[in-house]
N, CA, C and O of each residue as an XYZ file, in Angstrom:
324
protein
N      -4.543     -1.025    -12.215
C      -3.150     -0.831    -11.832
C      -3.180     -0.215    -10.397
O      -4.099      0.536    -10.068
N      -2.191     -0.534     -9.572
C      -2.166     -0.026     -8.213
C      -0.805      0.678     -8.021
O       0.157      0.403     -8.737
N      -0.753      1.592     -7.036
C       0.481      2.275     -6.722
C       0.326      3.170     -5.558
O      -0.771      3.331     -5.024
N       1.426      3.766     -5.145
C       1.471      4.689     -4.009
C       2.210      5.926     -4.349
O       2.805      6.031     -5.421
N       2.185      6.894     -3.433
C       2.782      8.177     -3.751
C       3.438      8.836     -2.610
O       3.460      8.318     -1.493
N       3.987     10.008     -2.888
C       4.720     10.824     -1.900
C       3.859     11.294     -0.724
O       4.345     11.513      0.385
N       2.550     11.440     -1.013
C       1.625     11.959      0.052
C       1.177     10.844      1.002
O       0.390     11.116      1.909
N       1.644      9.598      0.834
C       1.295      8.540      1.726
C       0.030      7.810      1.323
O      -0.487      7.024      2.117
N      -0.483      8.028      0.148
C      -1.727      7.403     -0.278
C      -1.457      6.212     -1.204
O      -0.451      6.170     -1.912
N      -2.388      5.243     -1.178
C      -2.380      4.139     -2.170
C      -3.505      4.435     -3.169
O      -4.535      5.011     -2.817
N      -3.293      4.045     -4.362
C      -4.299      4.266     -5.387
C      -4.533      3.034     -6.295
O      -3.648      2.200     -6.488
N      -5.713      2.963     -6.817
C      -6.085      1.857     -7.745
C      -6.621      2.627     -9.008
O      -7.544      3.435     -8.906
N      -6.033      2.355    -10.146
C      -6.367      3.035    -11.408
C      -6.959      2.035    -12.413
O      -6.615      0.853    -12.427
N      -7.829      2.539    -13.220
C      -8.357      1.783    -14.346
C      -7.432      2.021    -15.519
O      -7.277      3.164    -15.947
N      -6.818      0.993    -16.048
C      -5.943      1.179    -17.196
C      -6.695      1.510    -18.452
O      -6.168      2.234    -19.297
N      -7.911      1.013    -18.619
C      -8.702      1.269    -19.800
C      -9.204      2.708    -19.849
O      -9.252      3.329    -20.911
N      -9.577      3.223    -18.684
C     -10.103      4.585    -18.620
C      -9.101      5.620    -18.253
O      -9.317      6.813    -18.468
N      -7.929      5.151    -17.661
C      -6.916      6.068    -17.226
C      -7.331      6.944    -16.085
O      -6.837      8.062    -15.935
N      -8.270      6.427    -15.251
C      -8.770      7.229    -14.082
C      -8.533      6.516    -12.757
O      -8.483      5.288    -12.674
N      -8.392      7.331    -11.743
C      -8.287      6.784    -10.361
C      -9.632      6.295     -9.932
O     -10.623      7.024     -9.979
N      -9.667      4.993     -9.492
C     -10.912      4.384     -9.091
C     -11.079      4.507     -7.565
O     -12.175      4.802     -7.090
N     -10.044      4.292     -6.828
C     -10.100      4.278     -5.350
C      -8.753      4.776     -4.792
O      -7.703      4.516     -5.378
N      -8.793      5.486     -3.668
C      -7.615      5.959     -3.023
C      -7.773      5.763     -1.541
O      -8.845      5.996     -0.983
N      -6.664      5.316     -0.877
C      -6.678      5.061      0.595
C      -5.570      5.871      1.198
O      -4.455      5.914      0.678
N      -5.898      6.552      2.365
C      -4.833      7.152      3.198
C      -4.056      5.993      3.843
O      -4.618      5.180      4.577
N      -2.772      5.942      3.553
C      -2.028      4.740      3.876
C      -0.924      4.936      4.943
O      -0.963      4.301      5.996
N       0.020      5.782      4.675
C       1.227      5.893      5.494
C       1.420      7.360      5.914
O       0.894      8.297      5.314
N       2.207      7.486      6.981
C       2.677      8.833      7.398
C       3.934      9.102      6.662
O       5.020      8.819      7.169
N       3.833      9.641      5.477
C       4.969      9.871      4.600
C       4.804      9.016      3.337
O       3.810      8.302      3.200
N       5.785      9.087      2.402
C       5.678      8.414      1.134
C       5.528      6.893      1.223
O       6.133      6.227      2.063
N       4.692      6.377      0.314
C       4.614      4.940      0.123
C       5.739      4.512     -0.793
O       5.866      5.046     -1.895
N       6.575      3.546     -0.364
C       7.716      3.109     -1.159
C       7.503      1.881     -1.923
O       8.153      1.692     -2.952
N       6.583      0.966     -1.473
C       6.390     -0.283     -2.129
C       4.945     -0.764     -1.898
O       4.266     -0.369     -0.950
N       4.526     -1.626     -2.809
C       3.173     -2.133     -2.688
C       3.151     -3.426     -3.535
O       3.800     -3.530     -4.576
N       2.361     -4.414     -3.027
C       2.141     -5.623     -3.800
C       0.710     -6.110     -3.448
O       0.231     -5.888     -2.335
N       0.064     -6.751     -4.379
C      -1.316     -7.193     -4.149
C      -1.468     -8.651     -4.447
O      -0.753     -9.189     -5.292
N      -2.388     -9.311     -3.771
C      -2.682    -10.745     -3.960
C      -3.506    -10.881     -5.246
O      -4.046     -9.921     -5.797
N      -3.561    -12.122     -5.674
C      -4.383    -12.462     -6.889
C      -5.791    -12.038     -6.654
O      -6.317    -12.182     -5.550
N      -6.428    -11.501     -7.702
C      -7.809    -11.070     -7.628
C      -8.013     -9.707     -7.003
O      -9.151     -9.262     -6.854
N      -6.915     -9.024     -6.626
C      -6.945     -7.723     -6.011
C      -7.915     -7.630     -4.827
O      -8.641     -6.646     -4.686
N      -7.918     -8.682     -3.965
C      -8.746     -8.635     -2.758
C      -8.029     -8.113     -1.567
O      -8.658     -7.671     -0.606
N      -6.642     -8.153     -1.602
C      -5.840     -7.632     -0.548
C      -4.546     -7.077     -1.100
O      -4.111     -7.434     -2.195
N      -3.930     -6.186     -0.313
C      -2.646     -5.610     -0.711
C      -1.803     -5.417      0.549
O      -2.303     -5.378      1.673
N      -0.462     -5.295      0.294
C       0.528     -5.085      1.328
C       1.318     -3.869      0.893
O       1.769     -3.794     -0.250
N       1.488     -2.916      1.798
C       2.257     -1.697      1.444
C       3.338     -1.423      2.504
O       3.218     -1.866      3.646
N       4.394     -0.688      2.116
C       5.416     -0.297      3.029
C       5.846      1.109      2.703
O       5.741      1.540      1.555
N       6.336      1.843      3.708
C       6.643      3.248      3.452
C       7.741      3.818      4.396
O       8.408      3.112      5.153
N       7.860      5.145      4.275
C       8.905      5.824      5.048
C       8.606      5.815      6.538
O       9.518      6.065      7.327
N       7.403      5.545      6.959
C       7.077      5.469      8.333
C       7.477      4.138      9.010
O       7.140      3.877     10.165
N       8.191      3.332      8.262
C       8.741      2.009      8.727
C       7.670      1.039      9.102
O       7.889      0.191      9.967
N       6.467      1.130      8.463
C       5.387      0.173      8.719
C       5.063     -0.607      7.497
O       5.246     -0.146      6.370
N       4.577     -1.802      7.726
C       3.941     -2.649      6.693
C       2.468     -2.610      7.009
O       2.084     -2.716      8.173
N       1.625     -2.459      5.987
C       0.185     -2.415      6.219
C      -0.499     -3.424      5.267
O      -0.254     -3.455      4.061
N      -1.375     -4.249      5.889
C      -2.130     -5.214      5.118
C      -3.558     -4.630      4.923
O      -4.248     -4.278      5.880
N      -3.961     -4.550      3.627
C      -5.197     -3.901      3.270
C      -6.194     -4.935      2.748
O      -5.835     -5.812      1.963
N      -7.472     -4.823      3.198
C      -8.584     -5.577      2.598
C      -9.177     -4.644      1.530
O      -9.849     -3.671      1.874
N      -8.948     -4.915      0.296
C      -9.426     -4.060     -0.785
C     -10.908     -4.139     -1.046
O     -11.474     -3.280     -1.722
N     -11.552     -5.188     -0.501
C     -12.986     -5.329     -0.647
C     -13.728     -4.369      0.340
O     -14.641     -3.644     -0.057
N     -13.312     -4.389      1.617
C     -13.960     -3.548      2.614
C     -13.313     -2.197      2.756
O     -13.791     -1.368      3.530
N     -12.239     -1.945      2.034
C     -11.496     -0.655      2.070
C     -10.937     -0.328      3.461
O     -10.878      0.838      3.850
N     -10.526     -1.366      4.210
C     -10.012     -1.155      5.562
C      -8.595     -1.720      5.694
O      -8.215     -2.663      5.001
N      -7.834     -1.120      6.596
C      -6.560     -1.652      7.002
C      -6.810     -2.831      7.893
O      -7.543     -2.692      8.872
N      -6.260     -3.963      7.625
C      -6.409     -5.167      8.404
C      -5.339     -5.324      9.480
O      -5.592     -5.869     10.554
N      -4.144     -4.838      9.170
C      -3.024     -5.030     10.133
C      -1.988     -4.006      9.866
O      -1.736     -3.661      8.712
N      -1.361     -3.491     10.928
C      -0.241     -2.546     10.773
C       0.908     -3.119     11.624
O       0.722     -3.439     12.798
N       2.101     -3.241     11.009
C       3.260     -3.781     11.694
C       4.412     -2.799     11.591
O       4.824     -2.474     10.477
N       4.945     -2.314     12.693
C       6.148     -1.474     12.630
C       7.337     -2.420     12.640
O       7.396     -3.352     13.443
N       8.275     -2.176     11.750
C       9.462     -2.987     11.598
C      10.411     -2.580     12.722
O      11.051     -1.531     12.643
N      10.504     -3.389     13.751
C      11.314     -3.114     14.944
C      12.793     -3.166     14.588
O      13.247     -4.095     13.920
N      13.542     -2.161     15.037
C      14.990     -2.121     14.858
C      15.365     -1.679     13.454
O      16.553     -1.689     13.132
N      14.459     -1.306     12.626
C      14.709     -0.936     11.268
C      14.617      0.611     11.220
O      13.538      1.177     11.399
N      15.737      1.269     10.981
C      15.726      2.726     11.015
C      15.501      3.368      9.637
O      15.348      4.585      9.532
N      15.483      2.546      8.591
C      15.256      3.067      7.220
C      13.828      2.792      6.755
O      13.171      1.925      7.332
N      13.333      3.466      5.773
C      12.052      3.175      5.224
C      11.927      1.743      4.668
O      12.919      1.143      4.255
N      10.686      1.202      4.664
C      10.463     -0.030      4.017
C      10.380      0.203      2.517
O       9.464      0.862      2.026
N      11.369     -0.358      1.785
C      11.455     -0.030      0.367
C      11.149     -1.131     -0.570
O      11.028     -0.888     -1.771
N      11.008     -2.394     -0.072
C      10.682     -3.485     -0.964
C       9.955     -4.566     -0.229
O      10.380     -4.959      0.858
N       8.871     -5.066     -0.778
C       8.092     -6.135     -0.245
C       7.634     -7.064     -1.333
O       7.617     -6.668     -2.498
N       7.264     -8.277     -1.010
C       6.703     -9.213     -1.996
C       5.611     -9.961     -1.272
O       5.757    -10.304     -0.098
N       4.499    -10.222     -1.976
C       3.390    -10.905     -1.393
C       3.025    -12.082     -2.337
O       3.226    -11.993     -3.548
N       2.507    -13.140     -1.786
C       2.073    -14.230     -2.599
C       0.867    -14.920     -1.965
O       0.347    -15.888     -2.521
């Protein structure tokens, strides 16, 4: 399972063990939304810092950061396919 939090981090949890497997420093402020591609090889996140971030979950690195121009509110919903 994956998710984000108020501290700006993204996390990946094992549902069978109930433990945090991996955590990434993601956003300057709370993470509001996250979606991942099939196979959990990449994820897309959005947050209060008005950025979208594309993550390579295999290499544990941010692949791209995009600030939503002209958008004064947090990014609250995204969808990936």
